[in-house]
C-alpha positions as CSV (number, residue, x, y, z in Angstrom):
1,M,26.2,65.0,59.5
2,I,27.2,61.5,59.9
3,S,30.9,60.8,60.0
4,A,33.6,58.4,61.2
5,K,31.6,55.4,60.2
6,T,32.6,52.5,58.0
7,N,31.4,52.5,54.4
8,L,28.9,49.7,55.3
9,S,27.3,51.5,58.3
10,F,27.3,54.7,56.3
11,S,25.5,53.1,53.5
12,S,23.0,51.3,55.7
13,D,21.7,54.1,57.9
14,W,18.8,54.9,55.6
15,I,17.3,51.5,56.0
16,Q,15.9,52.3,59.4
17,Q,13.7,54.9,57.9
18,I,11.9,52.9,55.3
19,P,8.6,51.0,55.9
20,T,9.3,48.0,53.7
21,A,10.8,44.8,54.9
22,I,14.3,45.1,53.8
23,A,17.7,43.8,55.0
24,L,21.4,44.2,54.0
25,V,24.0,41.5,54.0
26,D,27.7,41.9,53.2
27,T,29.5,39.8,50.6
28,N,29.9,37.1,53.2
29,Y,26.1,37.2,53.7
30,N,26.3,38.5,57.3
31,L,23.4,40.7,58.3
32,V,24.6,44.3,58.4
33,S,21.3,46.1,58.8
34,A,17.5,45.5,58.6
35,S,14.4,47.6,58.6
36,P,12.0,47.3,61.6
37,N,9.4,45.6,59.4
38,W,11.9,43.0,58.2
39,L,13.0,42.2,61.8
40,K,9.3,42.1,62.9
41,K,8.4,39.7,60.0
42,F,10.8,37.2,61.3
43,D,10.6,37.9,65.0
44,F,14.2,39.0,65.1
45,S,15.6,41.7,67.5
46,Q,18.1,43.9,66.0
47,S,20.7,43.3,68.7
48,D,20.4,39.6,68.3
49,A,20.3,39.4,64.5
50,I,22.8,42.0,63.3
51,G,26.1,40.4,62.6
52,L,24.7,36.8,62.2
53,N,25.1,35.0,58.9
54,L,22.1,34.7,56.7
55,Y,22.2,30.9,56.8
56,D,22.3,30.9,60.6
57,L,19.2,33.1,60.6
58,F,17.5,30.9,57.9
59,P,18.8,27.3,58.1
60,R,16.2,26.2,55.5
61,F,17.8,28.2,52.7
62,S,19.1,25.8,50.1
63,K,22.1,25.8,47.8
64,D,19.9,27.5,45.2
65,W,20.1,30.6,47.5
66,D,23.8,30.4,47.5
67,T,24.0,30.4,43.7
68,K,21.6,33.3,43.4
69,L,23.4,35.4,46.1
70,K,26.6,34.9,44.2
71,Y,25.0,36.0,41.0
72,C,23.8,39.1,42.8
73,V,27.2,39.8,44.2
74,D,28.5,39.5,40.6
75,G,26.1,42.3,39.6
76,L,22.9,40.5,38.4
77,K,19.8,42.4,39.3
78,D,16.2,41.6,40.2
79,I,16.6,38.0,41.2
80,K,13.4,36.6,42.5
81,I,13.1,33.7,44.9
82,I,9.7,32.4,46.1
83,D,10.0,31.2,49.7
84,N,7.4,28.4,50.0
85,Q,8.5,27.3,53.4
86,T,6.9,30.0,55.4
87,N,3.2,29.2,55.1
88,A,2.5,25.8,53.6
89,K,-1.3,26.0,54.4
90,N,-1.8,29.2,52.6
91,P,0.5,29.5,49.6
92,E,-0.7,33.0,48.8
93,N,0.9,34.3,52.0
94,N,4.2,32.8,51.1
95,L,7.1,35.2,50.7
96,V,8.9,36.5,47.7
97,W,12.5,37.7,48.0
98,D,13.9,40.3,45.7
99,L,17.7,40.2,45.5
100,N,19.7,43.2,44.2
101,P,23.4,44.3,44.4
102,W,24.2,46.7,47.2
103,K,26.7,49.3,46.0
104,D,28.6,52.0,47.7
105,G,28.9,55.6,46.5
106,Y,31.7,54.6,44.0
107,G,29.6,51.8,42.4
108,N,31.4,49.0,44.2
109,I,29.3,46.0,45.2
110,I,29.6,45.6,48.9
111,G,26.7,43.2,49.6
112,V,23.1,42.2,48.8
113,I,19.9,44.0,49.3
114,L,17.2,41.6,50.5
115,K,13.6,42.8,50.0
116,V,10.9,40.5,51.2
117,D,7.1,40.7,50.8
118,N,4.1,38.5,50.9
119,I,3.2,37.1,47.6
120,S,-0.1,38.2,46.1
121,K,-2.1,37.2,43.0
122,S,-0.9,40.3,41.1
123,R,2.6,39.7,42.3
124,K,2.3,36.1,41.3
125,L,1.1,37.0,37.8
126,E,4.0,39.5,37.5
127,L,6.4,36.7,38.4
128,E,4.8,34.4,35.9
129,L,5.1,37.1,33.2
130,N,8.7,37.6,34.0
131,R,9.2,33.9,33.9
132,T,7.5,33.7,30.5
133,K,9.7,36.5,29.2
134,L,12.7,34.7,30.5
135,I,11.6,31.5,28.7
136,L,11.0,33.5,25.5
137,N,14.5,35.1,25.8
138,Q,16.0,31.7,26.3
139,K,14.0,30.3,23.3
140,G,15.1,33.3,21.3
141,N,18.8,32.5,22.1
142,I,18.3,28.9,21.3
143,A,16.5,29.7,18.0
144,K,19.7,31.3,16.7
145,I,18.1,33.0,13.7
146,G,20.5,35.1,11.7
147,S,19.8,37.4,8.8
148,W,21.8,38.1,5.7
149,E,21.7,40.2,2.6
150,Y,23.4,39.7,-0.8
151,L,24.0,42.7,-3.0
152,I,24.1,41.3,-6.5
153,N,25.8,44.1,-8.4
154,E,28.4,44.7,-5.7
155,E,28.8,40.9,-5.1
156,Q,28.7,41.6,-1.4
157,L,27.3,39.3,1.2
158,Q,26.5,40.7,4.6
159,W,25.9,38.6,7.7
160,S,24.4,39.5,11.1
161,P,26.5,38.4,14.1
162,I,24.3,35.4,14.8
163,V,25.0,34.0,11.3
164,H,28.7,33.9,12.2
165,T,27.8,32.0,15.3
166,I,25.7,29.5,13.3
167,Y,28.5,29.0,10.8
168,G,31.0,28.5,13.6
169,V,33.3,31.2,12.3
170,S,34.8,34.3,14.0
171,K,33.0,37.6,13.9
172,D,35.9,38.9,11.7
173,F,35.1,36.4,8.9
174,E,34.1,38.3,5.8
175,P,31.9,36.0,3.7
176,T,31.5,35.9,-0.1
177,L,28.6,34.1,-1.8
178,N,30.8,31.3,-2.9
179,S,32.5,30.8,0.5
180,A,29.1,30.9,2.3
181,L,27.6,28.2,-0.1
182,A,30.8,26.1,0.4
183,Y,29.8,25.5,4.0
184,Y,26.8,23.5,2.9
185,V,27.4,19.8,3.0
186,Q,28.6,18.6,-0.4
187,G,25.9,16.7,-2.4
188,T,22.2,17.3,-2.0
189,S,22.4,20.3,0.4
190,R,25.0,22.2,-1.6
191,D,23.5,21.4,-5.0
192,T,20.1,22.5,-3.7
193,I,21.2,25.9,-2.2
194,K,23.2,26.7,-5.3
195,E,20.2,26.0,-7.5
196,R,17.9,28.0,-5.2
197,V,20.2,31.1,-5.1
198,Q,20.5,30.9,-8.9
199,H,16.8,30.7,-9.4
200,A,16.1,33.5,-7.0
201,I,18.5,35.8,-8.9
202,T,17.5,34.8,-12.5
203,K,13.8,33.7,-12.0
204,G,12.7,35.6,-8.9
205,K,11.9,32.4,-7.0
206,P,12.0,32.5,-3.2
207,W,13.1,29.5,-1.2
208,N,12.6,27.8,2.1
209,E,14.7,24.7,2.6
210,N,16.0,22.6,5.4
211,L,19.6,21.7,4.6
212,Q,22.8,20.5,6.2
213,L,25.7,22.8,6.9
214,K,29.2,21.9,8.0
215,R,30.3,24.6,10.5
216,G,33.8,26.1,10.7
217,D,34.5,23.9,13.7
218,G,33.7,20.8,11.7
219,K,30.3,20.1,13.3
220,T,27.5,19.3,10.9
221,I,24.1,20.9,11.7
222,W,20.7,21.3,10.1
223,V,19.7,24.8,9.1
224,N,16.5,26.4,7.8
225,S,17.5,28.6,4.9
226,I,15.1,31.2,3.6
227,G,15.7,33.6,0.7
228,R,13.7,36.3,-0.9
229,P,14.7,38.2,-4.1
230,K,14.2,42.0,-4.1
231,Y,13.6,44.0,-7.2
232,K,14.1,47.6,-8.3
233,D,12.8,48.8,-11.6
234,G,12.0,45.2,-12.5
235,V,15.6,44.0,-11.9
236,C,16.6,41.8,-9.0
237,I,19.2,43.8,-7.2
238,R,19.6,41.9,-3.9
239,V,18.5,38.8,-2.1
240,I,17.7,38.8,1.6
241,G,17.1,36.0,3.9
242,T,17.6,34.2,7.2
243,V,19.4,31.1,8.4
244,Q,18.3,29.3,11.6
245,D,19.9,26.4,13.4
246,I,17.1,23.8,13.6
247,T,19.3,20.8,14.5
248,A,17.4,19.8,17.6
249,T,13.9,20.3,16.4
250,Y,14.6,18.9,12.9
251,E,16.2,15.7,14.2
252,Q,13.2,15.3,16.6
253,S,11.0,15.6,13.6
254,L,13.1,13.1,11.7
255,N,12.9,10.7,14.6
256,K,9.2,11.2,14.8
257,L,8.9,10.6,11.1
258,E,11.1,7.5,11.4
259,R,8.8,6.1,14.1
260,H,5.8,6.9,11.9
261,Q,7.5,5.3,9.0
262,N,8.4,2.2,11.0
263,T,4.7,1.8,12.0
264,F,3.6,2.4,8.4
265,F,6.4,0.1,7.1
266,D,5.1,-2.9,9.0
267,Q,1.4,-2.5,8.5
268,V,0.9,-1.8,4.8
269,T,-0.3,-4.6,2.6
270,F,2.2,-3.9,-0.3
271,G,6.0,-4.5,-0.2
272,L,8.5,-2.0,1.0
273,I,12.3,-2.1,0.9
274,L,14.5,0.6,2.5
275,S,18.0,0.5,1.0
276,D,21.2,2.6,1.1
277,F,21.5,4.8,-2.0
278,K,25.3,4.6,-2.4
279,T,25.8,0.9,-1.7
280,G,22.4,-0.5,-2.6
281,S,22.5,-2.5,0.6
282,I,19.1,-3.4,2.0
283,I,18.4,-1.9,5.4
284,A,15.0,-3.4,5.9
285,A,12.2,-5.2,4.1
286,N,8.7,-5.3,5.4
287,D,6.5,-8.3,6.1
288,A,4.4,-7.9,3.0
289,F,7.5,-8.2,0.7
290,A,9.0,-11.0,2.7
291,K,5.8,-13.0,2.4
292,L,5.7,-12.3,-1.4
293,A,9.3,-13.4,-1.8
294,G,9.0,-16.4,0.5
295,Y,11.7,-15.4,3.0
296,E,11.9,-14.0,6.5
297,T,12.5,-10.2,6.7
298,S,15.9,-10.8,8.2
299,Y,17.0,-12.7,5.1
300,F,17.3,-9.4,3.1
301,K,19.2,-7.3,5.6
302,G,22.7,-6.5,4.3
303,K,22.1,-8.0,0.8
304,T,22.3,-5.7,-2.2
305,F,19.1,-4.7,-3.9
306,K,20.6,-5.7,-7.3
307,A,20.8,-9.4,-6.1
308,F,17.0,-9.5,-6.5
309,I,16.3,-7.7,-9.7
310,S,16.5,-8.8,-13.4
311,D,19.4,-8.1,-15.7
312,S,17.2,-5.7,-17.8
313,L,16.5,-3.7,-14.6
314,K,20.1,-3.6,-13.7
315,K,20.8,-1.9,-17.0
316,R,18.3,0.8,-16.1
317,S,19.7,1.3,-12.6
318,I,21.9,4.3,-13.6
319,N,18.9,6.1,-15.0
320,L,16.9,5.4,-11.9
321,A,19.7,6.7,-9.7
322,K,19.7,9.9,-11.7
323,Q,16.0,10.3,-11.2
324,L,16.3,9.8,-7.5
325,K,19.2,12.3,-7.2
326,N,17.7,15.0,-9.4
327,K,13.9,14.6,-8.8
328,G,13.7,12.8,-5.5
329,A,11.9,9.8,-7.0
330,F,11.8,7.5,-10.0
331,K,8.8,6.6,-12.1
332,A,7.0,3.3,-11.7
333,I,8.6,0.5,-13.6
334,E,7.7,-3.2,-14.2
335,T,10.1,-6.1,-13.7
336,V,10.2,-9.9,-13.4
337,F,11.0,-11.5,-10.0
338,Y,11.4,-15.1,-9.0
339,N,10.4,-16.0,-5.4
340,K,11.9,-18.6,-3.2
341,D,9.8,-21.3,-4.8
342,G,10.9,-20.3,-8.3
343,K,7.5,-18.8,-9.1
344,K,7.7,-16.0,-11.7
345,L,6.1,-12.8,-10.5
346,T,5.6,-9.5,-12.3
347,L,6.3,-6.5,-9.9
348,R,5.7,-2.8,-10.3
349,L,8.4,-0.8,-8.5
350,S,8.5,2.9,-7.6
351,G,11.2,4.6,-5.5
352,K,11.4,7.7,-3.3
353,R,14.4,9.4,-1.7
354,I,14.5,9.5,2.1
355,E,16.9,12.0,3.8
356,T,19.1,10.7,6.6
357,F,20.7,12.3,9.6
358,S,24.2,12.0,8.0
359,G,23.2,14.1,5.1
360,G,22.9,11.3,2.6
361,F,19.8,9.5,1.6
362,N,18.2,6.1,1.5
363,V,15.7,4.8,-1.1
364,L,12.2,3.6,-0.1
365,T,11.0,1.3,-2.8
366,T,7.3,0.4,-3.1
367,I,6.6,-3.1,-4.6
368,E,3.3,-4.1,-6.0
369,N,2.6,-7.6,-7.2
370,I,0.8,-7.1,-10.5
371,T,1.1,-10.8,-11.6
372,P,-2.7,-11.4,-11.4
373,E,-3.4,-8.3,-13.5
374,I,-0.8,-9.4,-16.1
375,E,-2.2,-12.9,-16.3
376,K,-5.7,-11.6,-16.6
377,E,-4.5,-9.3,-19.3
378,K,-2.9,-12.2,-21.1
379,R,-6.0,-14.3,-20.9
380,I,-8.1,-11.5,-22.3
381,K,-5.5,-10.9,-25.1
382,G,-5.5,-14.7,-25.8
383,L,-9.3,-14.7,-26.0
384,L,-9.2,-11.7,-28.3
385,D,-6.5,-13.3,-30.5
386,D,-8.5,-16.5,-30.7
387,A,-11.7,-14.6,-31.6
388,T,-9.8,-12.6,-34.2
389,E,-8.3,-15.8,-35.6
390,K,-11.7,-17.5,-35.8
391,N,-13.1,-14.5,-37.5
392,E,-10.3,-14.6,-40.0
393,H,-10.9,-18.3,-40.6
394,L,-14.6,-17.8,-41.1
395,L,-13.9,-14.9,-43.5
396,N,-11.4,-17.1,-45.4
397,F,-13.9,-20.0,-45.4
398,A,-16.6,-17.7,-46.7
399,H,-14.3,-16.5,-49.5
400,M,-13.4,-20.1,-50.3
401,V,-17.0,-21.3,-50.4
402,S,-18.0,-18.3,-52.6
403,H,-15.1,-18.9,-55.0
404,N,-15.7,-22.7,-55.3
405,L,-19.4,-22.6,-55.7
406,K,-19.2,-19.7,-58.1
407,A,-17.1,-21.8,-60.5
408,H,-19.6,-24.7,-60.3
409,A,-22.5,-22.3,-60.8
410,T,-20.9,-20.8,-63.8
411,N,-20.2,-24.3,-65.2
412,F,-23.8,-25.4,-64.7
413,S,-25.1,-22.2,-66.3
414,L,-23.0,-22.6,-69.4
415,L,-23.8,-26.3,-69.8
416,L,-27.5,-25.7,-69.3
417,N,-27.4,-22.9,-72.0
418,F,-25.7,-25.2,-74.4
419,L,-28.2,-27.9,-73.6
420,D,-31.1,-25.5,-74.2
421,K,-29.8,-24.5,-77.6
422,E,-28.6,-27.9,-78.7
423,V,-31.0,-29.9,-80.9
424,G,-28.8,-32.8,-81.8
425,E,-29.6,-35.9,-79.7
426,S,-26.0,-37.1,-79.4
427,E,-24.8,-33.7,-78.4
428,R,-27.6,-33.3,-75.9
429,K,-26.6,-36.7,-74.4
430,K,-23.0,-35.6,-74.0
431,L,-24.1,-32.3,-72.4
432,T,-26.3,-34.3,-70.0
433,E,-23.4,-36.5,-69.0
434,M,-21.3,-33.4,-68.5
435,L,-24.0,-32.0,-66.2
436,F,-24.0,-35.3,-64.2
437,N,-20.2,-35.0,-63.9
438,A,-20.5,-31.4,-62.8
439,S,-23.0,-32.5,-60.2
440,D,-20.6,-35.1,-58.9
441,N,-17.8,-32.5,-58.8
442,L,-20.0,-30.1,-56.9
443,S,-20.8,-32.9,-54.4
444,E,-17.1,-33.6,-54.0
445,T,-16.3,-29.9,-53.5
446,I,-19.0,-29.6,-50.9
447,K,-17.6,-32.7,-49.1
448,R,-14.1,-31.2,-49.0
449,L,-15.4,-27.9,-47.8
450,R,-17.2,-29.7,-45.0
451,E,-14.0,-31.4,-44.1
452,V,-12.2,-28.0,-43.9
453,F,-14.9,-26.6,-41.7
454,A,-14.9,-29.7,-39.5
455,I,-11.2,-29.0,-38.7
456,K,-12.1,-25.6,-37.3
457,T,-15.0,-26.9,-35.3
458,N,-13.2,-29.9,-33.9
459,A,-10.0,-27.9,-32.9
460,N,-11.1,-27.7,-29.2
461,Q,-11.9,-31.4,-28.8
462,E,-9.7,-33.2,-26.3
463,K,-6.8,-35.2,-27.7
464,K,-6.3,-38.8,-26.8
465,N,-3.1,-40.8,-26.1
466,I,-3.5,-43.4,-28.9
467,S,-1.3,-46.1,-30.4
468,L,0.3,-44.9,-33.6
469,N,0.7,-48.4,-35.1
470,E,-2.9,-49.4,-34.5
471,H,-4.0,-46.4,-36.7
472,I,-1.3,-47.1,-39.3
473,F,-2.6,-50.7,-39.6
474,H,-6.2,-49.5,-39.9
475,V,-5.3,-47.0,-42.7
476,E,-3.1,-49.6,-44.4
477,Q,-6.0,-52.0,-44.6
478,N,-8.2,-49.3,-46.2
479,L,-5.4,-48.7,-48.8
480,M,-4.8,-52.4,-49.4
481,G,-6.4,-52.4,-52.9
482,L,-4.4,-49.4,-54.0
483,L,-1.2,-50.9,-52.7
484,K,-1.8,-54.2,-54.5
485,Q,-2.7,-52.4,-57.7
486,N,0.7,-50.6,-57.6
487,N,2.7,-53.4,-56.0
488,G,3.4,-51.0,-53.1
489,K,5.0,-51.9,-49.8
490,I,5.0,-50.2,-46.4
491,I,8.0,-50.8,-44.2
492,N,7.0,-50.0,-40.6
493,E,10.0,-49.3,-38.2
494,I,7.8,-47.9,-35.5
495,P,7.8,-49.7,-32.1
496,D,4.3,-50.8,-30.9
497,S,4.8,-48.9,-27.7
498,I,4.8,-45.5,-29.4
499,K,1.7,-43.4,-28.7
500,V,0.8,-40.0,-29.8
501,K,-1.7,-37.4,-28.5
502,A,-4.1,-36.7,-31.3
503,L,-7.7,-36.8,-32.4
504,P,-8.3,-40.3,-33.9
505,A,-10.2,-39.1,-36.9
506,Y,-7.5,-36.5,-37.7
507,L,-4.7,-39.1,-37.3
508,D,-6.5,-41.4,-39.8
509,S,-7.0,-38.5,-42.2
510,I,-3.4,-37.4,-42.0
511,L,-2.1,-41.0,-42.5
512,T,-4.5,-41.6,-45.4
513,N,-3.5,-38.4,-47.2
514,C,0.3,-38.9,-46.8
515,L,0.3,-42.6,-47.7
516,T,-2.1,-42.1,-50.7
517,N,0.2,-39.4,-52.1
518,A,3.2,-41.6,-51.6
519,I,1.5,-44.3,-53.7
520,K,-0.1,-42.0,-56.2
521,Y,3.1,-40.1,-57.1
522,K,5.3,-43.1,-57.6
523,K,7.8,-43.4,-60.4
524,K,6.5,-45.2,-63.5
525,D,9.0,-47.9,-63.5
526,K,9.3,-48.6,-59.8
527,A,6.9,-50.0,-57.2
528,P,6.2,-47.6,-54.4
529,I,8.1,-48.3,-51.2
530,I,7.1,-46.3,-48.0
531,I,9.3,-46.3,-44.9
532,L,7.7,-45.3,-41.6
533,S,9.8,-44.3,-38.6
534,V,9.5,-42.2,-35.5
535,Q,11.6,-39.9,-33.3
536,K,10.6,-38.7,-29.8
537,T,11.8,-35.6,-28.0
538,K,10.5,-34.0,-24.8
539,A,8.1,-31.7,-26.8
540,Y,7.2,-33.8,-29.9
541,T,6.7,-37.3,-31.3
542,T,7.7,-37.0,-34.9
543,L,6.4,-39.5,-37.6
544,S,8.6,-39.7,-40.8
545,I,6.9,-41.0,-44.0
546,E,9.6,-41.5,-46.6
547,D,8.8,-42.6,-50.2
548,N,10.8,-43.4,-53.4
549,G,8.4,-41.5,-55.6
550,V,8.9,-38.8,-58.3
551,G,9.8,-36.1,-55.7
552,L,9.3,-32.4,-56.1
553,D,11.3,-29.3,-57.0
554,M,11.2,-27.6,-53.5
555,E,13.0,-24.5,-54.7
556,K,10.1,-24.0,-57.1
557,F,7.2,-25.3,-55.1
558,G,8.3,-25.6,-51.5
559,D,6.5,-22.5,-50.2
560,K,3.2,-23.6,-51.9
561,L,3.3,-27.3,-50.9
562,F,0.6,-26.9,-48.2
563,G,-1.4,-24.2,-49.9
564,L,-5.1,-24.6,-50.9
565,Y,-5.7,-25.8,-54.5
566,Q,-2.0,-26.2,-55.2
567,T,-1.1,-29.0,-57.6
568,F,2.4,-29.8,-58.8
569,H,2.2,-32.8,-61.1
570,K,0.8,-32.8,-64.7
571,E,0.1,-36.5,-64.5
572,N,-2.2,-37.7,-61.7
573,K,-3.2,-34.2,-61.0
574,G,-4.8,-33.9,-57.6
575,N,-7.5,-31.5,-56.3
576,G,-5.0,-29.4,-54.2
577,I,-6.8,-29.9,-51.0
578,G,-5.3,-33.0,-49.3
579,L,-2.0,-31.5,-47.9
580,Y,-3.8,-28.3,-47.0
581,I,-6.2,-30.2,-44.9
582,T,-3.4,-32.3,-43.4
583,K,-1.5,-29.1,-42.3
584,Q,-4.7,-27.6,-40.8
585,Q,-5.4,-30.8,-38.9
586,I,-1.9,-31.2,-37.4
587,E,-1.7,-27.6,-36.5
588,S,-5.1,-27.6,-34.8
589,M,-3.6,-30.3,-32.5
590,N,-0.6,-28.0,-31.7
591,G,1.6,-30.0,-34.0
592,K,3.6,-29.2,-37.1
593,I,4.4,-30.7,-40.5
594,S,7.4,-30.2,-42.9
595,A,8.7,-31.8,-46.0
596,T,12.0,-32.4,-47.8
597,S,12.0,-33.6,-51.4
598,T,14.4,-34.1,-54.3
599,L,13.1,-34.3,-57.8
600,G,13.3,-37.9,-59.1
601,Q,14.4,-39.3,-55.7
602,G,11.4,-39.1,-53.4
603,T,9.9,-37.2,-50.5
604,I,10.0,-37.3,-46.7
605,F,7.2,-35.8,-44.7
606,K,7.8,-35.2,-41.0
607,I,4.7,-34.9,-38.9
608,S,5.3,-33.8,-35.3
609,F,2.6,-34.5,-32.7
610,S,2.8,-32.3,-29.5
611,N,3.4,-34.4,-26.3
612,S,1.6,-31.8,-24.2
């Protein structure tokens, strides 16, 4: 029986009997004992080595050894250290040290057991496996996935311990559904989790959302919240789920996404603007939009988005904000935008919500210039309207021709029937004269119809900048006989410098019609006096033709004045075509005509020629 020995020597006697290379050091790392194979492996003699400090025996041992020896003295088991310094040429013959606490019979740690062996392939694989397990354990701890369960009828929420850790509250904290939801950051995250829980309970919908949570210690983190409704007899009785702290990985993903967005932001061919949702302040505008607007990208930074949109779009901004908040995007809209050069552009905007690290969100607005499409659409619509108008004119003209010629044909038919049945020479002579008159009237009708048709066919001819007085003089000469017959006088107050943009033939026709009417509808007891004057604005040059004739009751006839076949005087009754043709001619040159008249006092025609 071994006796009268210290605890250390008593505990170390067994080591001399074992074949493995093993040594014992006390808590100060002094060698207490070693097996023969351990001494042999390092060429130590027992008498020389016993009592020496481990660092004296192995000067190459680093501070890492010191840390691990301390862990072992604190009770940590199975600490492995690969010693690469022993055989650099053949790594497989390197040593592996196993460190374990050395305890006395009462369980007290009195030193460290150092077991050393050559590393082998299988041993190396074992070490790699242990290392992998260690990494997995570490990852598991980092993952911080907690589970929870909510009992609906009992209104009880139960958390696993890790959920308390994630929420940053003590293990004694007893959560309720409302108190748990209140930890989610107010706004999008809290609104979302409330809606998901409600839908899980009422509609059986599971969820998987990345949301922001404000811990009990005030720190804001990202968590992945998963929930699954559970049913019994068709009724949802509980909801189970997990919550995981994903702050590190999620922020890395957001960073990666942001880098991807930055690349995408600068390379696309359409405009992009990133703005702050709350303030509307522009964070960035890409090159495509800057080029479209005529500014550098830096020009937009810090300016509000509303500074660049129309008033009508500003009125819709509240509705767009609601769409962004509730649906994550707003539908495409069209708006008008003026670039730096004052050019009017039609843009199509669509917006999407982009989450931020701080829990808020920005707005990424896509901008497409659809001005060419709109202009093309307008051109097509203009051509279609023009074609429709021409078709309507042709249809009206066809009706006009049919109506006029039908009246003449009926007249000819009646006269010929009468002539055929008449035997009296004098009556036959009268009927023959009536037929000649009818023929003259038919020729006059055809002539007028040709004039009306000519207006439509000449409408696209190019206007000329011509002297107004030269044409007035020409028409006045043509009407000289009529003026002399009626002692008429034309007072021309128009400067010779005045020119109008018109088709010469149309100008002559308009002047002839208006001046002829002014002479024709004079008062019986007064010679006709016609005053010509002109006014010029940016858009129009307006010729006034004022007479002292019989005038017209405009309340009675004003809306019919320029109608076809409209006559208003019992004496000197006209054919009702002249003013109709005049109006068609001036309008075909993008001009306009109006009249004011007072019965018994005269009439003023205002004929406006477009300056463009």
